[in-house]
N, C-alpha and C positions, 0 to 999 in steps of 0.2 A: 454287554458291557455295562457296568454299573458306575454311576456318577454320584459322588457324595456332595459335590459343590452345588450351591443353589444358583442356577443360571438365570433366575428371574427374581432378583432381590426386590423387596418392597421398600423403596426409599422415598421419603416424602420430598415434595418440591422444596420445602424449607431446608432440608438437609443438603439437597443438590446445590441450591443457591449459596448456602453457607460454605460448601466445599469450593465453589467457584470463587467466592469472595476471598477465601484463603489462598487459592491458587493464583489469584490476580496479584498477590504480593510478590510472587516469584516469577511468573510468566508474563512477559511484556505485551504479547499481541492483543490481550484484552483491552489495553489502554490505547492502542494505535488510533482508533476512531476519534479520540479526544485530543490528539496532539496538535500543537501549533504548527501550521504549515507555512507561516509567513516567510521564513528564511528560504524555503524551497521555491516559493512563487517569485520572490525577489530575484533569486539567482536565475531562474528560468527566463525571466524577461531580458537578461543580459546576453543570452546565447544567440548568436547570429548565424551559426552554421546551419545548413539545411539538412545535412546527413548526420545522423547520430548513431555511432557504432557502439553497441552495448556488448562488452566483453565479459562473459560470465558463464556459469553452468548450473544446472539444477535449479534450486530455489532462488538463485540470484537473477534468473532470467525468465523462467517458465511462466510465472504469474504475469509478469509484464507483457510477455509475448502473447499470452492468451487474451488479455484485455485489449492489447493493440490490434490483434487480428479481428477481434469482435467489433471494435469501434470503427475500423477502416471500412467496414461494410456500409456504414451510414454517414461517416464523416470524411471530409477531405482536409487533411492536415497539410500545412505549408512545409513542415519538416517530416522526415522519414526516419523510422527506427530500423537498424540493421543489426541482427543478432549473430555474434561470433561465439558459438558454443562448442564447436568441434575442433579438434587438433588436426584433422585431416587437411593436408596442405592444398589438395584440390578444392575442397570446400572453402577454405580460407581465401584462396586466390580468386575463386569465382565471386565471392562476396565483395572482395576488394575492387573488382572490376565495376561493381555497381555504384561505387562511391566517387564523389568528387573530392579527392584527397585534400585539396586546398580549401574545401568548404565542409570539413568533417570534424565533429567533436567525438573524441574517444572516451567512453565511460567504462572504467575498469571496476567491476563489482566482485568482491570476495569478502565475506564476513570475517573469516580468519586472516585473510591477507596472504595466505600461503597455499591456496587451492592450486594444485600443480597444473591442471589443464588451463585454468584462467591465466596464470602467470606465464605459462609456455606460449599461449597465443599472444599475450601482450608483448612478450619479449620478441617474438617473431615480427609482429607489426612494428615494434620499436626499431627493429633493424631495417625495415622497409620504408618507413615514413618518419619524418621528423615530428616527434611527439614531445610537447613541452607544456608549460602552464597555459599557453594560449589556446591549445586544442585538446586538453585532457582534463578529466575529472575522475576522482577516486571515491568509491563508496565502500567503507570497510569499518572495522572496529578501531577505536581511537588508539589502541596500543599495539596495533599490528605492524608487521614489517612493511606492508604496502602503504600504510599511513606514514611510516617513517620515510619511505621513498617520496611520498607526496610533499611532506614538509621540507625535505632536503632540496626538492626541485621547485618549491613554491607553487605546487599544484593544488587547486581547490579540492577539498575533500568534504564528504558528508559522513556522519557517523551511523553505523548500524548498532542498535542497542544490543548489549550482550545477552539480555534475557529474551530476545526474539530469535527463534530458530529460523534457519534459511527457508524452510518450506512454508513458514507463516509470515514471511517478510515482505510480501508484495505491497502491503499498505504502510510499510516503513519507507525510509528514503530509497531503499532498493527499487521499489516500483514507482513511488510518487515522483522522484526526481526526473527520470526519463519521460514519464507521461506528462508532467508539467511542462517540460521543455518543448514538446511537440504541440502543446496547446490544449491539453486535456484539462478541464476544470476539475482539479483533484479534490476540491471541497464539495462538489456536487453530491458525493456519496454521504456527506455529513451535514448538509445544510438543514435548516429548520423546515419541516414540511408544512405546506399549506393545503387547503382544500383542493386547489387546482392541481396539485401534484399527486393527489391520491391515486393509487393504482386501482383498477377495476378487479384486481385479484387479491388474494391474501398476500400480505407483505409486511415489512416492518421498516421503520425509518427513525431517525433521531430528531427529537424535539428538545431544544435546549441541551440538557445533559441527560435526557431520558430516552429510552428506546420504547417506541410505541408499536404495538402490533394491531393491525386493522384488517377488516375484510368488508369489501363493498361499502366503503364510506363509514363503516361502523368500527369504533375502537373496541378492541378485545381486551388488551392488557396494557398497563403502563408500569414498567419496571423502574419506579422511582418513588420517593416519598417527599421530595422537595416541592410541595404544592405551591409555594410562593413563586418559584421559578416557572412552574407549569402554568400558573394562572396568567402568565403573559401570553400564552398561546391558546388556552382553553377557558371555557366557562365552567368552573368547578362547582359542583353542588356543595352546599354548606355542611351537610352531614357526611364528612369525609370518611368516617369509620365504616359506614355502611354503604359505601359508594358503589354504584352500578356503572361500570365503565361505558356501557352502551348509551348512557344518558349524557355523557360529556360531549359538548359540542365545540367545534372549532370556532374561534372568533373570526368575524368577517374583517 
Protein backbone atom coordinates (compact mmCIF):
# COMPACT_ATOMS: atom_id res chain seq x y z
CA UNK A 1 0.00 0.00 0.00
CA UNK A 2 1.43 3.36 -1.01
CA UNK A 3 0.86 6.57 0.91
CA UNK A 4 1.32 9.97 -0.66
CA UNK A 5 0.60 12.01 2.44
CA UNK A 6 3.37 13.04 4.78
CA UNK A 7 2.50 11.62 8.19
CA UNK A 8 5.46 13.25 9.86
CA UNK A 9 5.25 16.90 8.85
CA UNK A 10 7.98 19.20 10.06
CA UNK A 11 6.17 22.08 11.73
CA UNK A 12 8.04 24.56 13.87
CA UNK A 13 7.01 25.40 17.43
CA UNK A 14 6.32 28.94 16.25
CA UNK A 15 3.83 27.69 13.65
CA UNK A 16 2.14 25.47 16.23
CA UNK A 17 1.76 28.28 18.77
CA UNK A 18 0.53 30.68 16.10
CA UNK A 19 -2.12 28.13 15.11
CA UNK A 20 -3.14 27.73 18.75
CA UNK A 21 -3.38 31.51 19.19
CA UNK A 22 -5.67 31.67 16.16
CA UNK A 23 -7.74 28.74 17.41
CA UNK A 24 -8.16 30.45 20.81
CA UNK A 25 -10.27 33.11 19.11
CA UNK A 26 -12.90 30.49 18.28
CA UNK A 27 -12.52 27.69 20.81
CA UNK A 28 -13.26 28.67 24.38
CA UNK A 29 -11.68 25.94 26.48
CA UNK A 30 -8.23 27.51 26.10
CA UNK A 31 -9.44 30.47 28.17
CA UNK A 32 -11.20 28.54 30.93
CA UNK A 33 -8.17 28.61 33.29
CA UNK A 34 -8.32 32.42 33.26
CA UNK A 35 -12.02 32.85 34.01
CA UNK A 36 -13.36 34.73 37.01
CA UNK A 37 -14.90 32.19 39.40
CA UNK A 38 -16.16 34.70 41.96
CA UNK A 39 -19.85 34.27 41.07
CA UNK A 40 -19.52 30.48 41.31
CA UNK A 41 -17.91 30.59 44.74
CA UNK A 42 -20.43 33.11 46.06
CA UNK A 43 -23.34 30.93 44.98
CA UNK A 44 -21.70 27.78 46.37
CA UNK A 45 -21.59 29.34 49.83
CA UNK A 46 -25.39 29.76 49.80
CA UNK A 47 -26.15 26.08 49.18
CA UNK A 48 -27.30 24.39 52.37
CA UNK A 49 -28.38 21.01 50.99
CA UNK A 50 -26.13 18.07 51.78
CA UNK A 51 -27.10 15.87 48.81
CA UNK A 52 -26.35 17.27 45.35
CA UNK A 53 -28.07 15.42 42.50
CA UNK A 54 -26.30 16.08 39.19
CA UNK A 55 -28.55 15.31 36.21
CA UNK A 56 -26.72 15.05 32.91
CA UNK A 57 -24.96 12.75 30.46
CA UNK A 58 -21.62 12.52 28.67
CA UNK A 59 -19.49 15.65 28.90
CA UNK A 60 -22.00 17.24 31.28
CA UNK A 61 -21.09 14.80 34.05
CA UNK A 62 -18.14 12.54 33.24
CA UNK A 63 -15.39 15.05 34.01
CA UNK A 64 -16.99 16.08 37.28
CA UNK A 65 -17.56 12.45 38.22
CA UNK A 66 -13.92 11.57 37.57
CA UNK A 67 -12.62 14.47 39.67
CA UNK A 68 -15.11 13.75 42.47
CA UNK A 69 -14.22 10.05 42.64
CA UNK A 70 -10.54 10.93 42.69
CA UNK A 71 -10.88 13.52 45.46
CA UNK A 72 -13.10 11.41 47.72
CA UNK A 73 -10.17 9.03 48.22
CA UNK A 74 -8.33 11.68 50.21
CA UNK A 75 -11.02 14.24 51.16
CA UNK A 76 -14.07 14.06 53.39
CA UNK A 77 -16.70 16.43 52.04
CA UNK A 78 -19.73 17.56 54.04
CA UNK A 79 -21.83 17.37 50.88
CA UNK A 80 -22.17 14.47 48.46
CA UNK A 81 -22.56 14.37 44.69
CA UNK A 82 -24.99 11.87 43.15
CA UNK A 83 -24.98 11.40 39.38
CA UNK A 84 -28.17 10.70 37.44
CA UNK A 85 -26.95 9.77 33.97
CA UNK A 86 -29.06 6.77 33.00
CA UNK A 87 -32.72 6.63 31.94
CA UNK A 88 -32.98 3.13 33.43
CA UNK A 89 -35.82 3.39 36.01
CA UNK A 90 -34.18 0.82 38.28
CA UNK A 91 -30.96 2.84 38.34
CA UNK A 92 -32.84 6.10 38.94
CA UNK A 93 -34.89 4.73 41.81
CA UNK A 94 -31.85 3.11 43.45
CA UNK A 95 -30.09 6.47 43.39
CA UNK A 96 -33.16 8.27 44.71
CA UNK A 97 -33.15 5.97 47.73
CA UNK A 98 -29.73 7.32 48.68
CA UNK A 99 -30.99 10.90 48.84
CA UNK A 100 -32.60 12.86 51.61
CA UNK A 101 -35.13 14.46 49.26
CA UNK A 102 -35.84 17.24 51.73
CA UNK A 103 -32.15 18.07 51.77
CA UNK A 104 -31.25 17.72 48.07
CA UNK A 105 -30.25 20.26 45.41
CA UNK A 106 -31.00 19.13 41.85
CA UNK A 107 -28.55 20.40 39.22
CA UNK A 108 -29.72 19.96 35.63
CA UNK A 109 -26.87 20.19 33.11
CA UNK A 110 -27.35 20.30 29.35
CA UNK A 111 -25.37 22.58 27.07
CA UNK A 112 -28.06 22.56 24.38
CA UNK A 113 -30.88 22.38 26.88
CA UNK A 114 -32.56 19.67 24.80
CA UNK A 115 -30.50 16.55 25.58
CA UNK A 116 -33.24 13.92 25.50
CA UNK A 117 -31.80 11.66 28.22
CA UNK A 118 -31.17 14.54 30.62
CA UNK A 119 -34.57 16.12 30.11
CA UNK A 120 -36.30 12.74 30.43
CA UNK A 121 -34.62 12.03 33.77
CA UNK A 122 -35.40 15.55 34.95
CA UNK A 123 -39.05 15.22 33.98
CA UNK A 124 -39.28 11.91 35.83
CA UNK A 125 -37.74 13.36 38.98
CA UNK A 126 -39.97 16.42 38.61
CA UNK A 127 -42.98 14.08 38.74
CA UNK A 128 -41.68 12.35 41.88
CA UNK A 129 -40.31 15.28 43.86
CA UNK A 130 -41.32 18.89 44.29
CA UNK A 131 -38.58 20.73 42.40
CA UNK A 132 -38.57 24.52 42.32
CA UNK A 133 -36.28 27.50 42.73
CA UNK A 134 -35.47 26.46 46.29
CA UNK A 135 -33.87 23.16 45.35
CA UNK A 136 -32.95 23.38 41.68
CA UNK A 137 -30.15 24.82 39.58
CA UNK A 138 -29.72 24.82 35.79
CA UNK A 139 -26.47 24.90 33.81
CA UNK A 140 -27.01 25.46 30.10
CA UNK A 141 -26.59 27.89 27.20
CA UNK A 142 -28.24 31.25 27.70
CA UNK A 143 -30.66 30.85 24.78
CA UNK A 144 -31.70 27.24 25.39
CA UNK A 145 -35.18 25.98 26.20
CA UNK A 146 -33.88 24.74 29.52
CA UNK A 147 -32.80 28.27 30.40
CA UNK A 148 -36.23 29.52 29.35
CA UNK A 149 -37.71 27.03 31.82
CA UNK A 150 -35.39 28.31 34.54
CA UNK A 151 -36.31 31.93 33.88
CA UNK A 152 -40.02 31.15 33.85
CA UNK A 153 -39.73 29.41 37.21
CA UNK A 154 -37.21 31.81 38.78
CA UNK A 155 -34.62 29.03 39.00
CA UNK A 156 -30.95 29.96 39.31
CA UNK A 157 -28.93 29.27 36.17
CA UNK A 158 -25.29 29.32 35.09
CA UNK A 159 -24.26 29.73 31.48
CA UNK A 160 -22.24 27.24 29.45
CA UNK A 161 -20.16 29.14 26.86
CA UNK A 162 -21.22 28.36 23.31
CA UNK A 163 -17.64 27.93 22.16
CA UNK A 164 -16.85 25.26 24.76
CA UNK A 165 -17.79 21.75 23.70
CA UNK A 166 -19.33 19.36 26.20
CA UNK A 167 -16.34 17.03 26.31
CA UNK A 168 -14.09 19.98 27.22
CA UNK A 169 -16.48 21.63 29.68
CA UNK A 170 -15.35 20.23 33.03
CA UNK A 171 -13.48 23.47 33.85
CA UNK A 172 -16.46 25.61 32.88
CA UNK A 173 -19.53 26.05 35.08
CA UNK A 174 -20.44 22.46 34.15
CA UNK A 175 -17.80 21.08 36.48
CA UNK A 176 -16.81 24.01 38.66
CA UNK A 177 -20.28 24.68 40.08
CA UNK A 178 -20.95 21.18 41.49
CA UNK A 179 -17.39 20.88 42.75
CA UNK A 180 -17.45 24.30 44.42
CA UNK A 181 -20.76 23.45 46.11
CA UNK A 182 -19.32 20.40 47.88
CA UNK A 183 -16.32 22.41 49.06
CA UNK A 184 -13.61 21.85 46.45
CA UNK A 185 -11.24 24.80 46.17
CA UNK A 186 -11.82 25.33 42.45
CA UNK A 187 -9.11 27.99 42.25
CA UNK A 188 -6.42 25.63 43.51
CA UNK A 189 -5.74 24.53 39.94
CA UNK A 190 -5.14 28.13 38.90
CA UNK A 191 -3.42 29.71 41.90
CA UNK A 192 0.04 31.27 41.71
CA UNK A 193 2.60 28.63 42.46
CA UNK A 194 5.25 29.11 45.11
CA UNK A 195 8.39 27.14 45.83
CA UNK A 196 6.61 25.15 48.53
CA UNK A 197 4.04 23.94 45.99
CA UNK A 198 6.51 22.69 43.41
CA UNK A 199 6.11 19.04 42.49
CA UNK A 200 9.07 16.71 42.62
CA UNK A 201 8.14 15.56 39.14
CA UNK A 202 7.77 17.27 35.78
CA UNK A 203 4.65 19.42 35.76
CA UNK A 204 3.25 22.84 34.89
CA UNK A 205 1.35 25.50 36.78
CA UNK A 206 0.04 29.00 36.36
CA UNK A 207 1.99 31.99 37.62
CA UNK A 208 0.05 35.20 37.19
CA UNK A 209 -1.14 34.87 33.61
CA UNK A 210 1.70 32.65 32.45
CA UNK A 211 2.08 28.89 32.32
CA UNK A 212 5.37 27.64 33.71
CA UNK A 213 6.84 24.21 33.06
CA UNK A 214 9.31 22.95 35.63
CA UNK A 215 11.17 19.83 36.61
CA UNK A 216 12.72 19.10 40.01
CA UNK A 217 12.57 22.72 41.09
CA UNK A 218 14.05 23.90 37.77
CA UNK A 219 12.04 26.10 35.41
CA UNK A 220 12.06 24.75 31.89
CA UNK A 221 9.87 27.15 29.92
CA UNK A 222 7.68 30.18 30.50
CA UNK A 223 5.00 30.74 27.88
CA UNK A 224 4.59 34.46 28.34
CA UNK A 225 6.39 37.68 27.47
CA UNK A 226 4.92 40.01 30.07
CA UNK A 227 8.05 40.17 32.18
CA UNK A 228 6.69 43.05 34.29
CA UNK A 229 3.96 40.78 35.67
CA UNK A 230 6.30 37.82 36.01
CA UNK A 231 8.77 39.94 37.97
CA UNK A 232 6.28 39.88 40.84
CA UNK A 233 7.01 36.18 41.28
CA UNK A 234 10.52 35.69 39.90
CA UNK A 235 13.95 37.26 39.91
CA UNK A 236 14.32 38.00 36.19
CA UNK A 237 17.80 38.39 34.62
CA UNK A 238 18.36 41.78 33.00
CA UNK A 239 19.37 40.44 29.58
CA UNK A 240 15.90 39.09 28.79
CA UNK A 241 16.57 38.38 25.10
CA UNK A 242 19.20 35.78 25.90
CA UNK A 243 17.42 34.40 28.93
CA UNK A 244 18.28 31.00 30.37
CA UNK A 245 15.11 29.85 32.10
CA UNK A 246 17.05 27.56 34.42
CA UNK A 247 18.64 30.65 36.01
CA UNK A 248 15.32 32.24 36.97
CA UNK A 249 14.75 31.89 40.69
CA UNK A 250 11.55 32.04 42.71
CA UNK A 251 11.31 35.00 45.05
CA UNK A 252 11.20 34.09 48.72
